[in-house]
PLY file of the C-alpha trace (Angstrom):
ply
format ascii 1.0
element vertex 356
property float x
property float y
property float z
element edge 355
property int vertex1
property int vertex2
end_header
-23.51 -13.85 2.03
-20.69 -12.64 -0.43
-20.75 -12.81 -4.11
-17.23 -13.21 -5.41
-17.94 -10.43 -7.87
-19.39 -7.89 -5.55
-17.11 -8.23 -2.32
-18.31 -9.19 1.14
-21.44 -8.33 2.83
-21.71 -8.87 6.61
-24.86 -9.52 8.51
-26.38 -12.05 6.20
-27.26 -15.61 7.39
-24.70 -18.19 7.16
-24.94 -20.98 4.63
-27.23 -23.82 5.68
-27.74 -27.06 3.88
-29.35 -30.26 5.05
-27.30 -33.50 4.86
-29.53 -36.46 5.53
-28.38 -39.12 7.93
-27.24 -42.39 6.53
-30.03 -44.18 8.37
-32.62 -42.20 6.38
-31.00 -42.16 2.98
-32.30 -44.55 0.52
-29.73 -46.17 -1.78
-29.84 -44.26 -5.03
-27.50 -42.47 -7.43
-26.45 -39.77 -4.78
-24.90 -40.57 -1.38
-25.95 -38.89 1.80
-23.35 -36.10 1.33
-24.31 -35.17 -2.17
-21.66 -37.17 -4.13
-22.93 -39.03 -7.18
-22.18 -42.68 -7.33
-20.29 -44.06 -10.30
-21.76 -46.40 -12.87
-19.61 -49.09 -11.29
-20.97 -48.57 -7.74
-21.91 -51.96 -6.19
-25.33 -51.34 -4.79
-25.74 -55.00 -3.66
-22.63 -54.93 -1.57
-23.37 -51.49 -0.20
-26.90 -52.54 0.96
-25.34 -55.67 2.64
-22.69 -53.64 4.35
-25.12 -50.82 5.37
-27.58 -53.47 6.97
-24.87 -54.23 9.50
-23.43 -50.56 9.84
-26.72 -49.04 10.46
-27.29 -50.98 13.64
-23.84 -49.64 14.65
-24.69 -46.11 13.87
-27.92 -46.27 15.85
-26.08 -47.73 18.75
-23.50 -45.06 18.72
-26.04 -42.30 18.20
-27.86 -43.35 21.42
-24.57 -43.44 23.39
-23.52 -40.03 21.99
-26.82 -38.38 22.80
-26.55 -39.72 26.43
-22.99 -38.52 26.62
-23.71 -34.99 25.38
-27.14 -34.59 27.01
-27.77 -31.53 24.99
-24.44 -29.90 25.93
-22.78 -27.64 23.40
-19.21 -28.67 24.47
-17.29 -31.86 25.16
-14.49 -32.40 27.54
-11.34 -34.16 26.41
-10.86 -37.41 28.33
-10.45 -41.17 27.83
-14.09 -41.91 27.52
-14.46 -39.16 24.84
-11.35 -40.48 23.04
-12.82 -43.96 22.89
-16.17 -42.69 21.70
-14.46 -40.60 18.91
-12.46 -43.78 17.80
-15.80 -45.65 17.43
-17.26 -42.92 15.28
-19.00 -39.59 15.76
-22.58 -39.53 14.55
-23.02 -37.07 11.62
-25.50 -34.96 13.73
-22.73 -34.34 16.27
-19.70 -34.06 14.18
-19.62 -30.26 13.94
-19.92 -29.98 17.73
-17.27 -32.57 18.48
-14.76 -31.37 15.85
-15.16 -27.70 16.89
-14.90 -28.23 20.65
-12.48 -31.17 20.80
-10.11 -29.46 18.36
-10.02 -26.16 20.04
-11.74 -24.44 16.97
-14.67 -23.22 18.95
-12.47 -21.59 21.47
-10.59 -19.71 18.78
-13.75 -18.70 17.20
-15.23 -17.29 20.24
-11.97 -15.47 21.21
-12.07 -13.81 17.76
-15.67 -12.89 17.25
-16.21 -11.10 13.96
-12.74 -11.89 12.61
-13.96 -14.09 9.80
-16.35 -11.43 8.42
-13.62 -8.83 8.69
-11.34 -10.89 6.47
-14.03 -11.04 3.80
-14.48 -7.42 4.02
-10.87 -6.50 3.52
-9.52 -5.51 0.08
-8.70 -8.57 -1.80
-5.48 -9.65 -3.27
-6.34 -10.06 -7.18
-3.85 -12.90 -7.54
-5.30 -14.86 -4.57
-8.88 -14.33 -6.01
-7.78 -15.58 -9.51
-6.01 -18.57 -8.09
-8.93 -19.60 -5.97
-11.47 -19.04 -8.76
-9.40 -21.28 -11.07
-9.90 -24.25 -8.72
-13.61 -23.60 -7.74
-15.15 -25.54 -10.73
-12.65 -28.34 -10.16
-13.81 -28.93 -6.64
-16.09 -31.98 -6.31
-17.82 -31.73 -9.78
-19.42 -34.95 -8.75
-21.16 -33.50 -5.75
-24.59 -31.82 -6.32
-24.18 -29.20 -3.71
-21.26 -27.67 -5.52
-23.07 -27.04 -8.79
-24.13 -23.64 -9.70
-27.72 -24.82 -10.08
-27.75 -25.97 -6.47
-29.47 -23.74 -3.85
-27.55 -22.86 -1.74
-24.43 -23.47 -3.92
-21.41 -24.52 -1.99
-19.01 -23.03 -4.55
-19.79 -19.64 -3.22
-19.30 -20.62 0.39
-15.98 -22.37 -0.60
-14.84 -19.19 -2.29
-15.55 -17.27 0.95
-13.60 -19.72 3.20
-10.61 -20.09 0.93
-10.51 -16.33 0.42
-10.59 -15.60 4.18
-8.09 -18.26 4.86
-5.65 -16.80 2.18
-5.80 -13.31 3.79
-5.56 -14.80 7.37
-2.36 -16.87 6.52
-0.73 -14.95 3.64
2.37 -17.30 4.02
0.20 -20.01 2.65
-2.36 -17.99 0.58
-3.91 -20.66 -1.36
-2.63 -24.12 -2.35
-4.12 -26.90 -4.42
-5.59 -29.47 -2.01
-7.09 -26.80 0.29
-10.13 -26.50 -1.71
-11.04 -30.24 -1.12
-10.49 -29.87 2.61
-12.57 -26.77 2.81
-15.28 -28.39 0.71
-15.56 -31.45 3.07
-15.74 -29.03 6.14
-18.57 -27.27 4.54
-20.41 -30.37 3.69
-20.36 -31.44 7.30
-20.50 -28.14 9.28
-22.91 -26.41 6.88
-21.28 -23.16 8.22
-18.64 -20.99 6.67
-17.18 -19.42 9.80
-16.81 -22.83 11.58
-15.32 -24.46 8.41
-12.73 -21.50 8.40
-11.75 -22.16 12.12
-11.53 -25.91 11.54
-9.32 -25.28 8.59
-7.04 -22.99 10.75
-6.66 -25.81 13.28
-5.86 -28.35 10.61
-3.38 -26.29 8.73
-1.95 -24.11 11.55
-1.89 -26.74 14.35
-2.39 -30.27 13.18
-0.50 -30.15 9.81
1.84 -27.17 9.95
3.92 -26.56 6.77
1.85 -28.84 4.65
0.70 -26.13 2.30
3.41 -23.49 2.58
5.26 -22.93 -0.72
8.23 -25.23 0.20
5.66 -27.84 1.66
8.26 -28.94 4.20
5.82 -30.46 6.47
4.31 -32.64 3.78
7.67 -33.76 2.42
8.73 -34.49 6.05
5.70 -36.63 6.92
6.08 -38.71 3.59
9.63 -39.43 4.61
8.48 -40.29 8.19
5.94 -42.76 6.80
8.93 -44.36 4.77
10.91 -44.77 8.05
7.84 -46.28 9.85
7.43 -48.75 6.86
11.13 -49.59 7.19
10.58 -50.33 10.80
7.11 -52.18 10.61
6.79 -53.52 7.08
10.43 -53.82 5.99
9.74 -56.12 2.92
7.67 -53.42 1.29
10.37 -50.78 2.24
13.09 -53.06 0.54
10.85 -53.53 -2.65
10.52 -49.77 -3.04
14.16 -49.31 -2.50
14.94 -51.85 -5.07
12.67 -50.21 -7.63
13.87 -46.72 -6.74
10.28 -45.59 -5.93
10.00 -42.30 -3.99
7.26 -42.05 -1.30
6.09 -38.80 -2.71
5.10 -40.62 -5.89
2.86 -42.90 -3.87
1.38 -41.23 -1.06
1.37 -37.39 -1.64
-2.29 -37.30 -2.32
-3.08 -39.44 0.87
-1.52 -36.76 2.97
-2.29 -33.36 1.21
-5.91 -34.26 0.63
-6.13 -36.19 3.97
-7.48 -39.18 2.15
-10.21 -37.28 0.32
-10.89 -38.93 -3.17
-8.63 -41.69 -1.90
-10.74 -43.59 0.42
-14.70 -43.75 0.59
-16.39 -40.63 2.05
-17.65 -42.24 5.24
-14.21 -43.68 5.98
-12.57 -40.44 5.43
-14.94 -38.73 7.89
-14.25 -41.51 10.43
-10.55 -40.76 10.04
-11.17 -37.06 10.39
-13.11 -37.70 13.68
-9.79 -39.00 15.17
-7.59 -36.45 13.31
-9.29 -33.50 14.98
-9.17 -35.34 18.43
-5.72 -37.13 18.25
-3.76 -35.15 15.68
-1.61 -36.09 12.72
-0.48 -39.47 14.12
-3.76 -40.88 12.74
-2.70 -40.32 9.14
0.27 -42.60 9.80
-1.93 -45.26 11.39
-4.16 -45.27 8.36
-1.18 -45.40 5.83
0.54 -48.10 7.74
-2.72 -50.21 7.93
-3.31 -49.88 4.18
0.25 -50.89 3.48
0.67 -53.70 6.09
-2.81 -55.24 5.33
-2.02 -55.36 1.56
1.71 -56.32 1.98
1.44 -59.59 -0.08
-0.21 -57.79 -3.00
2.29 -55.02 -3.02
5.20 -57.41 -2.91
4.02 -59.03 -6.11
4.84 -55.78 -7.94
7.46 -56.24 -10.73
8.49 -52.71 -11.57
7.85 -49.03 -10.73
4.53 -48.56 -12.57
3.33 -51.74 -11.07
4.13 -50.60 -7.58
2.17 -47.32 -8.21
-0.78 -49.20 -9.55
-0.93 -51.55 -6.48
-0.81 -48.59 -4.11
-3.88 -47.26 -5.98
-5.73 -50.53 -5.76
-5.16 -50.92 -1.90
-7.27 -47.90 -1.39
-10.27 -49.49 -3.13
-12.61 -52.47 -2.33
-14.69 -53.77 0.64
-11.75 -53.51 3.20
-11.98 -49.73 3.20
-15.73 -49.54 2.47
-16.43 -51.08 5.73
-15.32 -48.05 7.71
-16.06 -49.44 11.19
-13.93 -52.43 10.81
-11.21 -50.50 8.95
-11.03 -47.99 11.82
-10.70 -50.80 14.35
-7.79 -52.21 12.37
-5.87 -48.82 12.32
-5.53 -48.97 16.11
-4.48 -52.63 16.01
-2.58 -53.52 12.84
0.20 -50.95 13.01
1.11 -51.95 16.52
2.56 -49.31 19.00
3.02 -45.81 17.56
3.75 -43.08 20.08
3.81 -39.36 19.39
7.38 -39.39 20.70
8.46 -41.81 17.96
6.81 -39.65 15.31
8.36 -36.53 16.61
11.83 -37.93 16.67
11.52 -39.24 13.08
10.09 -35.87 12.00
13.22 -34.18 13.40
15.56 -36.61 11.55
13.62 -36.38 8.17
13.20 -32.61 8.33
16.96 -32.13 8.85
17.66 -34.43 6.08
15.24 -32.63 3.65
16.64 -29.20 4.57
20.26 -30.36 4.05
19.32 -31.90 0.66
17.59 -28.77 -0.45
20.13 -26.29 0.77
0 1
1 2
2 3
3 4
4 5
5 6
6 7
7 8
8 9
9 10
10 11
11 12
12 13
13 14
14 15
15 16
16 17
17 18
18 19
19 20
20 21
21 22
22 23
23 24
24 25
25 26
26 27
27 28
28 29
29 30
30 31
31 32
32 33
33 34
34 35
35 36
36 37
37 38
38 39
39 40
40 41
41 42
42 43
43 44
44 45
45 46
46 47
47 48
48 49
49 50
50 51
51 52
52 53
53 54
54 55
55 56
56 57
57 58
58 59
59 60
60 61
61 62
62 63
63 64
64 65
65 66
66 67
67 68
68 69
69 70
70 71
71 72
72 73
73 74
74 75
75 76
76 77
77 78
78 79
79 80
80 81
81 82
82 83
83 84
84 85
85 86
86 87
87 88
88 89
89 90
90 91
91 92
92 93
93 94
94 95
95 96
96 97
97 98
98 99
99 100
100 101
101 102
102 103
103 104
104 105
105 106
106 107
107 108
108 109
109 110
110 111
111 112
112 113
113 114
114 115
115 116
116 117
117 118
118 119
119 120
120 121
121 122
122 123
123 124
124 125
125 126
126 127
127 128
128 129
129 130
130 131
131 132
132 133
133 134
134 135
135 136
136 137
137 138
138 139
139 140
140 141
141 142
142 143
143 144
144 145
145 146
146 147
147 148
148 149
149 150
150 151
151 152
152 153
153 154
154 155
155 156
156 157
157 158
158 159
159 160
160 161
161 162
162 163
163 164
164 165
165 166
166 167
167 168
168 169
169 170
170 171
171 172
172 173
173 174
174 175
175 176
176 177
177 178
178 179
179 180
180 181
181 182
182 183
183 184
184 185
185 186
186 187
187 188
188 189
189 190
190 191
191 192
192 193
193 194
194 195
195 196
196 197
197 198
198 199
199 200
200 201
201 202
202 203
203 204
204 205
205 206
206 207
207 208
208 209
209 210
210 211
211 212
212 213
213 214
214 215
215 216
216 217
217 218
218 219
219 220
220 221
221 222
222 223
223 224
224 225
225 226
226 227
227 228
228 229
229 230
230 231
231 232
232 233
233 234
234 235
235 236
236 237
237 238
238 239
239 240
240 241
241 242
242 243
243 244
244 245
245 246
246 247
247 248
248 249
249 250
250 251
251 252
252 253
253 254
254 255
255 256
256 257
257 258
258 259
259 260
260 261
261 262
262 263
263 264
264 265
265 266
266 267
267 268
268 269
269 270
270 271
271 272
272 273
273 274
274 275
275 276
276 277
277 278
278 279
279 280
280 281
281 282
282 283
283 284
284 285
285 286
286 287
287 288
288 289
289 290
290 291
291 292
292 293
293 294
294 295
295 296
296 297
297 298
298 299
299 300
300 301
301 302
302 303
303 304
304 305
305 306
306 307
307 308
308 309
309 310
310 311
311 312
312 313
313 314
314 315
315 316
316 317
317 318
318 319
319 320
320 321
321 322
322 323
323 324
324 325
325 326
326 327
327 328
328 329
329 330
330 331
331 332
332 333
333 334
334 335
335 336
336 337
337 338
338 339
339 340
340 341
341 342
342 343
343 344
344 345
345 346
346 347
347 348
348 349
349 350
350 351
351 352
352 353
353 354
354 355
């Protein structure tokens, strides 16, 4: 692989790391994905939760194995959508994310393209910007430490550099490092992580990471409109206190809930994100807000509102990813893509008018 100091070298084996399945991982100071658990981690509650969730994982794994039957592709249909919503076992995530999202097809149509990007002459400013953020990316994950073998920091550099050259209009933007990092943890493959990132940033979340961040601003405003429709009391509270949505939920959207919700819950959200698209982000946000409406409404001022929005992303409700994912398809009620698209049009026009 490529050393950032020496340029790209093709023909070397792709990064491979072993991420143990949850079922085999004993409860210790590091989770199955390499993240260190904090000193406040509640091992007792976790063991109680996992005793139930492991049986779910086992059942789902058996069903997925029967569905796939050793196939290297999945076909999009109602059955697969139902399976994805109930969770993709970690051993099948790469295959399902790649084929269901269209990333696999893109990679096959553009054979060798990823390596060609690494071999091109690198923009010094892009290299400097990426290098600045490398050591800030998951310092609590053992796979991203220089002492780790292999070290995901090197692979992360490759993916971000390749994407910056692939999409110079975006280049590199803070938040992309966390997304690429999660993709590497799951796929254990640089090229696949690159193409999944292209699907996320180019198709599912366009204009989120461009300099103007119009897509990100638009979707935050769309969430505000959805809250006004579905949780009007919370919308009124925010209006009364003059709270802007960007203050509360920008990290939810730009990092796709990384470092906001527990790792396993984020991965379950991403299962649906790669299959169903960005509508899932609104379902998650609405569920968090609607489910904790009473707590949010007790806020007395702007700092109090911000604090309560942080607290609703913690605790047993979100730790129990299986129950939480069931809620996101029930609690917000009907949410069609037509509704989201219409609101996006309205909010986009409003933002453009305000900034012109």
